[in-house]
C-alpha positions as CSV (number, residue, x, y, z in Angstrom):
1,M,134.3,-12.0,52.3
2,R,134.6,-10.3,55.5
3,R,135.4,-6.6,56.1
4,A,136.0,-4.4,58.9
5,I,135.9,-0.9,59.5
6,V,138.4,0.4,62.4
7,I,138.5,3.5,64.3
8,F,140.0,4.9,67.7
9,L,137.5,6.6,69.9
10,E,137.7,8.7,73.2
11,N,135.0,10.2,75.3
12,K,134.8,13.6,73.9
13,R,131.6,15.2,73.0
14,H,132.7,16.1,69.3
15,L,134.1,12.6,68.7
16,M,131.2,10.7,70.3
17,L,129.0,12.8,68.0
18,Q,131.0,12.1,64.8
19,F,131.0,8.5,65.8
20,G,127.3,8.4,66.1
21,C,127.2,9.9,62.4
22,L,129.4,7.1,61.3
23,Y,127.3,4.4,63.0
24,K,124.0,5.8,61.7
25,S,125.5,5.7,58.2
26,L,126.7,2.3,58.4
27,K,123.2,1.0,59.6
28,F,121.5,2.8,57.0
29,I,123.5,1.3,54.1
30,Q,123.0,-2.2,55.7
31,P,126.2,-4.0,54.7
32,K,126.1,-7.8,55.1
33,D,130.0,-8.5,55.5
34,T,131.1,-5.3,57.4
35,D,131.7,-5.1,61.3
36,L,132.6,-1.8,63.0
37,I,135.5,-2.2,65.3
38,V,136.0,0.3,67.9
39,F,139.3,0.7,69.7
40,G,138.7,3.1,72.5
41,T,138.8,4.3,76.3
42,R,136.7,2.0,78.6
43,E,134.6,5.1,79.2
44,A,134.0,5.8,75.5
45,L,133.2,2.1,74.8
46,S,130.7,2.3,77.4
47,L,128.6,4.7,75.4
48,I,128.5,3.0,72.1
49,P,126.1,0.4,70.7
50,D,126.8,-3.3,71.7
51,D,126.7,-4.3,68.0
52,C,130.1,-2.7,67.6
53,I,133.1,-4.9,68.3
54,K,134.6,-3.1,71.1
55,V,138.3,-3.3,72.1
56,E,139.4,-1.4,75.3
57,Y,142.7,0.4,74.4
58,N,144.9,2.8,76.3
59,P,145.9,5.7,74.2
60,I,149.7,6.0,73.9
61,S,149.6,9.7,73.0
62,Y,149.8,10.4,76.9
63,L,153.0,8.6,77.1
64,P,155.9,11.2,77.7
65,E,157.5,10.3,74.5
66,W,154.5,11.0,72.3
67,K,154.2,14.5,73.9
68,N,150.2,14.6,73.4
69,Y,150.2,14.0,69.8
70,H,146.8,12.6,69.9
71,Y,146.6,11.6,66.1
72,I,148.8,8.5,66.6
73,N,146.2,6.8,68.4
74,S,144.1,5.9,65.4
75,I,147.3,4.1,64.2
76,S,148.9,2.8,67.0
77,C,145.8,0.7,68.2
78,L,146.1,-1.3,65.0
79,A,149.8,-1.9,65.6
80,D,149.1,-3.2,69.0
81,N,149.7,-6.6,69.9
82,N,146.0,-7.1,70.9
83,S,144.9,-6.2,67.4
84,S,146.3,-9.3,65.6
85,F,142.6,-10.7,65.6
86,L,142.1,-8.1,62.8
87,E,143.8,-10.5,60.3
88,Q,140.9,-12.6,60.3
89,Y,139.0,-10.1,57.9
90,D,139.7,-10.2,54.2
91,L,139.7,-6.3,54.0
92,L,140.1,-3.6,56.4
93,L,139.5,0.2,56.5
94,R,141.3,2.2,58.8
95,T,139.9,5.6,59.2
96,D,138.7,8.3,61.5
97,A,135.5,8.9,63.3
98,D,134.4,12.0,61.1
99,V,133.3,10.0,58.3
100,F,130.1,8.7,56.7
101,L,129.8,5.4,54.7
102,A,127.1,5.7,51.6
103,P,125.5,2.8,49.7
104,S,128.2,2.0,47.3
105,W,130.3,1.0,50.2
106,N,128.5,-2.4,49.7
107,S,130.0,-3.0,46.3
108,F,133.3,-1.2,46.9
109,Y,136.0,-4.3,46.8
110,P,139.3,-2.8,45.5
111,D,141.9,-5.1,43.7
112,Y,144.7,-3.0,45.2
113,Y,145.7,-1.1,48.5
114,T,143.7,1.9,48.3
115,V,143.9,5.2,50.0
116,G,142.3,8.7,50.0
117,Q,143.8,11.8,48.7
118,G,146.0,13.8,51.1
119,S,147.1,17.4,50.9
120,Y,150.0,17.8,53.3
121,V,152.8,18.0,51.0
122,N,152.6,21.6,49.7
123,D,156.5,22.4,49.0
124,N,159.7,20.9,48.0
125,E,161.1,21.3,51.9
126,T,158.1,18.8,52.9
127,K,158.8,16.5,50.0
128,E,162.7,16.4,50.8
129,N,162.2,15.8,54.4
130,I,160.0,12.8,53.9
131,K,162.5,11.2,51.3
132,R,165.4,12.1,53.9
133,I,163.6,10.4,56.9
134,A,162.7,7.3,54.6
135,K,166.5,7.1,53.7
136,L,167.5,7.6,57.5
137,F,165.4,4.5,58.1
138,N,166.9,2.9,55.0
139,L,163.2,2.5,53.5
140,K,162.6,3.0,49.7
141,H,160.4,5.9,49.0
142,K,158.7,5.4,45.3
143,G,157.9,9.0,45.0
144,I,154.3,8.5,46.0
145,F,153.2,11.6,47.9
146,N,149.9,13.0,49.5
147,I,148.3,9.5,50.7
148,G,145.2,10.2,52.4
149,S,144.4,9.4,56.0
150,S,141.9,6.3,55.2
151,H,143.6,3.2,54.3
152,Y,141.8,0.0,52.6
153,G,143.4,-3.2,51.7
154,S,144.2,-6.5,53.0
155,S,144.2,-6.5,56.9
156,K,147.7,-7.9,57.4
157,L,149.2,-5.3,55.3
158,V,147.3,-2.4,56.8
159,R,148.4,-3.4,60.1
160,E,151.8,-3.6,58.9
161,V,151.8,-0.1,57.5
162,C,150.3,1.1,60.9
163,K,153.2,-1.0,62.7
164,L,156.0,0.9,60.7
165,A,154.1,4.2,60.8
166,V,154.2,4.3,64.5
167,L,157.9,3.8,64.8
168,I,158.6,6.5,62.1
169,A,156.3,9.0,63.8
170,K,158.2,8.6,67.1
171,H,161.3,9.6,65.4
172,I,159.7,12.6,63.7
173,I,157.9,13.8,66.9
174,N,161.2,13.6,68.9
175,S,163.9,14.8,66.4
176,E,162.2,16.7,63.6
177,F,160.0,18.5,66.1
178,K,161.7,18.5,69.3
179,D,162.0,22.4,69.7
180,N,159.4,23.6,67.4
181,E,156.0,22.9,65.9
182,G,156.9,23.7,62.2
183,S,154.6,25.6,60.5
184,W,151.4,24.7,58.0
185,P,151.1,24.4,55.2
186,G,154.8,23.6,55.1
187,W,156.7,21.0,57.5
188,C,154.3,20.6,60.3
189,R,154.2,18.7,63.5
190,G,150.5,18.4,63.3
191,V,150.5,16.0,60.4
192,T,153.4,13.9,61.7
193,S,151.1,10.8,61.4
194,M,150.5,11.7,57.7
195,Y,154.3,11.8,56.9
196,S,154.9,8.4,58.6
197,T,152.1,6.5,57.1
198,E,153.3,7.8,53.4
199,I,156.7,6.5,54.4
200,A,155.2,3.2,55.4
201,V,153.2,2.8,52.4
202,N,156.0,3.5,49.9
203,H,158.2,1.0,51.4
204,L,155.6,-1.9,52.2
205,V,153.1,-1.6,49.6
206,D,153.9,-3.0,46.0
207,T,150.8,-1.3,44.5
208,V,148.9,1.6,46.0
209,R,145.9,3.5,44.3
210,I,145.3,7.0,45.5
211,D,141.3,7.3,44.9
212,G,140.2,10.5,46.5
213,S,136.6,9.9,44.9
214,R,136.0,6.7,46.8
215,L,137.8,7.2,49.9
216,D,138.1,10.4,52.0
217,Y,135.7,12.0,49.6
218,D,134.8,15.8,50.5
219,S,131.8,16.2,52.6
220,T,131.1,19.6,50.8
221,S,130.2,18.1,47.6
222,D,127.1,18.6,45.6
223,D,127.8,15.7,43.7
224,Y,125.5,12.5,44.0
225,I,126.4,9.8,46.3
226,T,126.6,7.1,43.7
227,N,130.5,6.7,43.3
228,H,131.5,8.0,46.7
229,P,131.4,5.1,49.1
230,H,133.4,6.8,52.1
231,I,132.9,10.6,52.8
232,H,135.3,12.6,55.1
233,C,134.6,15.8,56.9
234,W,137.5,18.2,56.4
235,H,138.3,21.7,58.1
236,T,135.5,23.8,56.4
237,D,132.4,25.8,57.5
238,N,130.7,25.1,54.4
239,L,128.0,22.6,54.1
240,F,128.6,19.8,55.5
241,S,130.8,21.1,58.3
242,K,131.3,18.8,61.3
243,F,132.1,22.2,63.1
244,C,129.0,23.6,62.1
245,F,126.8,20.5,62.9
246,E,128.6,20.2,66.3
247,G,128.0,23.8,67.0
248,G,124.1,23.3,66.4
249,K,124.2,25.6,63.4
250,Y,122.2,22.9,61.2
251,D,119.3,22.6,63.7
252,Q,117.0,24.5,61.8
253,Y,117.3,22.0,58.9
254,K,114.3,19.6,58.4
255,I,115.2,16.0,57.3
256,D,112.2,15.9,54.9
257,D,113.6,18.9,53.0
258,L,116.9,17.3,51.9
259,D,117.9,15.2,49.1
260,A,119.8,12.5,50.3
261,N,121.1,11.6,47.0
262,K,123.7,14.3,47.0
263,V,126.8,14.0,49.3
264,R,126.5,17.0,51.4
265,E,123.0,16.9,52.0
266,Y,123.2,12.9,52.6
267,C,125.9,13.9,55.5
268,L,123.6,16.2,56.8
269,Y,120.6,13.9,56.4
270,I,122.4,11.1,58.5
271,A,123.8,13.7,61.1
272,L,120.4,15.1,61.8
273,K,119.1,11.7,62.3
274,T,122.0,11.0,64.5
275,K,121.3,14.0,66.7
276,L,117.8,13.1,67.3
277,E,119.2,10.1,69.3
278,I,122.2,11.8,70.9
279,P,121.6,14.4,73.7
């Protein structure tokens, strides 16, 4: 069994700090079958450890048709022709830089395509818009909504989802939000990639499992880490907050005082150890 974790990275301080935490958490749990594959700009790749698999990738968000929609880069890098090598892996996790891996990753081998729990469909208008776009592309939508940002499954299938999601996202950006940004928590340009990947998953994946306990689990939880192999930092100021960490608001904490068996303190434990090594 060979697994890969795939992210996209640019040389921005907050992203590099987030990546450092992901990398440190992976080293902490010491999986024997998992590679960390980083698609990124040349500048970013020059700053990360050499035991990562580095793939130079020029972000497509800067192309005129993408109108600086940066979230597409983390999907498009897997859809690129140069990423076909990913299919040598049995399982692939497509995720973001602001995540932590916990020890139960070492026994997390799902039988089905597994995703986290999303929260971008909050009204009937958004739901109907997603179904309408699926129909426009002649794609089936099975009624599975709020699919999380992290996808874990066979490498070929994850890549196929990304390829279709990029095509749909381009349409959404240029047609649905051509003249406006929409309004969160309703129909909103900022979560275009979530809409497009949901449509792609509904059409391409026969069996999908939304498992918010094991993928994209909330970094603010006080639960034990035992059953939460993948932890995601959401938009919050509660412990653990990536914003508070990046702003130096946790610098007064001492590593030895933390209970690293609990999710939020595990994240802080890893983050503080990371910060000791990153200026």
